[in-house]
C-alpha positions as CSV (number, residue, x, y, z in Angstrom):
1,M,-146.5,-41.5,-47.9
2,I,-149.9,-40.0,-48.9
3,V,-148.6,-36.4,-48.9
4,G,-145.7,-37.7,-50.8
5,A,-148.0,-39.2,-53.0
6,G,-149.7,-35.9,-53.3
7,Y,-146.9,-33.8,-53.3
8,A,-145.4,-36.1,-56.7
9,L,-149.2,-35.8,-58.4
10,L,-150.1,-32.1,-57.5
11,G,-146.6,-30.4,-56.6
12,K,-148.0,-29.2,-53.5
13,P,-148.8,-31.2,-50.5
14,L,-151.8,-29.1,-49.2
15,G,-153.1,-29.2,-52.8
16,L,-154.1,-33.1,-51.7
17,I,-157.0,-32.3,-49.4
18,G,-158.7,-30.1,-51.6
19,Y,-158.0,-32.6,-54.5
20,L,-159.2,-35.5,-52.0
21,R,-163.2,-33.3,-51.8
22,G,-163.0,-33.5,-55.3
23,E,-161.9,-30.1,-56.0
24,R,-160.2,-29.6,-59.3
25,L,-159.2,-26.0,-58.8
26,I,-156.2,-25.3,-56.7
27,V,-155.2,-21.6,-55.8
28,A,-151.5,-21.2,-54.2
29,P,-150.8,-19.5,-52.2
30,A,-154.2,-19.3,-50.2
31,L,-153.3,-17.4,-48.0
32,A,-150.5,-14.1,-48.8
33,N,-149.0,-12.3,-46.4
34,L,-147.6,-8.9,-47.4
35,G,-145.5,-8.6,-44.4
36,T,-145.5,-4.6,-43.2
37,C,-146.6,-2.2,-45.6
38,A,-147.2,1.4,-45.4
39,L,-151.3,3.1,-45.3
40,G,-152.4,3.4,-48.9
41,E,-149.7,1.2,-50.7
42,S,-149.8,-0.9,-53.3
43,R,-148.7,-4.6,-54.3
44,E,-148.9,-6.9,-56.4
45,V,-149.6,-11.1,-55.1
46,E,-148.9,-13.4,-57.5
47,V,-150.8,-17.0,-57.2
48,D,-150.8,-20.2,-59.3
49,V,-154.1,-21.8,-60.1
50,Q,-153.6,-25.5,-61.0
51,N,-156.0,-27.4,-62.8
52,T,-156.0,-31.0,-61.9
53,G,-159.1,-32.0,-63.7
54,S,-159.1,-33.2,-67.2
55,V,-161.0,-30.4,-68.8
56,P,-159.7,-26.8,-69.4
57,V,-161.3,-24.6,-66.9
58,R,-161.7,-20.5,-67.8
59,I,-161.2,-18.0,-64.8
60,V,-163.9,-15.7,-66.0
61,G,-163.4,-12.6,-63.4
62,G,-162.3,-11.8,-59.9
63,T,-163.2,-9.4,-56.9
64,S,-162.4,-5.5,-57.8
65,T,-163.3,-3.1,-54.7
66,C,-161.4,0.0,-53.5
67,T,-158.6,-2.3,-52.0
68,C,-158.4,-5.1,-54.1
69,V,-158.4,-5.5,-58.0
70,A,-158.3,-9.5,-59.4
71,T,-159.4,-8.9,-62.6
72,K,-155.9,-7.9,-64.5
73,G,-155.3,-10.0,-67.4
74,L,-158.6,-12.2,-66.9
75,P,-160.5,-14.2,-68.4
76,I,-157.8,-16.8,-69.1
77,V,-157.8,-20.3,-69.8
78,V,-156.4,-22.7,-67.5
79,P,-156.1,-26.0,-69.1
80,A,-155.9,-29.3,-68.2
81,N,-153.6,-30.9,-65.9
82,S,-151.7,-27.4,-66.0
83,S,-151.8,-24.0,-63.7
84,R,-151.5,-20.5,-64.4
85,R,-150.6,-17.4,-62.6
86,V,-153.0,-14.5,-61.9
87,L,-152.1,-11.3,-60.6
88,V,-154.0,-9.5,-57.9
89,E,-153.3,-6.1,-57.2
90,V,-153.9,-5.1,-53.6
91,H,-154.6,-1.6,-52.0
92,V,-153.9,-1.6,-48.5
93,R,-156.2,0.3,-46.6
94,G,-157.7,0.6,-43.1
95,R,-158.3,2.1,-39.7
96,H,-156.1,-0.5,-37.9
97,S,-152.6,-1.8,-37.7
98,H,-153.9,-4.6,-39.7
99,F,-155.3,-5.3,-43.0
100,S,-157.4,-8.4,-44.2
101,Q,-158.7,-9.0,-47.7
102,I,-160.5,-11.7,-49.0
103,V,-159.8,-12.1,-52.7
104,T,-162.4,-14.1,-54.9
105,L,-161.8,-15.6,-58.6
106,F,-164.7,-16.9,-60.4
107,T,-164.7,-19.7,-62.6
108,D,-166.6,-21.5,-65.2
109,L,-166.2,-24.6,-63.4
110,E,-170.0,-25.9,-62.4
111,S,-168.5,-27.7,-59.4
112,Q,-166.1,-24.9,-58.0
113,G,-167.0,-21.7,-59.1
114,Q,-165.3,-19.4,-57.0
115,L,-161.6,-20.0,-55.5
116,S,-160.4,-17.6,-52.3
117,I,-157.3,-15.9,-51.6
118,S,-156.8,-14.5,-48.3
119,V,-154.4,-11.4,-48.2
120,V,-153.2,-10.5,-44.7
121,A,-150.6,-7.2,-43.9
122,A,-149.5,-5.3,-40.9
123,I,-149.9,-1.5,-41.4
124,D,-147.2,0.8,-40.4
125,L,-149.2,3.5,-39.7
126,G,-146.4,5.8,-38.8
127,T,-145.2,6.2,-42.4
128,D,-146.9,7.0,-45.5
129,P,-146.0,5.5,-49.2
130,D,-143.9,8.6,-49.7
131,G,-141.8,8.1,-46.3
132,S,-143.2,10.9,-44.6
133,T,-144.5,10.5,-40.8
134,T,-147.5,10.4,-39.5
135,K,-149.4,9.6,-36.6
136,S,-152.1,6.8,-36.0
137,I,-155.3,7.7,-37.7
138,D,-157.8,7.0,-34.7
139,T,-156.0,8.7,-31.7
140,G,-152.9,10.3,-32.9
141,K,-150.2,7.9,-30.8
142,S,-148.1,5.8,-32.3
143,V,-149.3,1.9,-32.6
144,S,-147.4,-1.0,-33.2
145,P,-148.2,-3.2,-36.3
146,R,-149.5,-6.9,-35.6
147,L,-150.2,-9.5,-38.5
148,A,-154.0,-10.6,-38.8
149,S,-154.7,-13.8,-38.8
150,A,-156.4,-15.4,-41.3
151,G,-159.9,-16.5,-40.7
């Protein structure tokens, strides 16, 4: 019944936990699995930022590294009791068969200044983004991709 009430209130049952902890910004998905990607491939991840509070909140910026750009279209305002979409561009890089990156969005909300999204993918080390065949970066042997665990 509590989960049902949380779903009715927030639209996402897992958002109820954060709401009960006093968090008024909920990001979904908190874990974005890109599946299998070629090394060097770029993908966009769309996340929803929901503001369950009574005042508007600005998403003022985000992570910008060689593997991730979370600043496209920012800053934005998320009105009270509303949600907005944020695009995160991810560049799959690494020396292993898995990719894992924490993306951070920065807000002007004093009680919740940062939001985190985990992005994971399996890297197909046998194929470049252009479709050509390559070998493993480390050993020259074929490597079987596996999904990274979050956390």
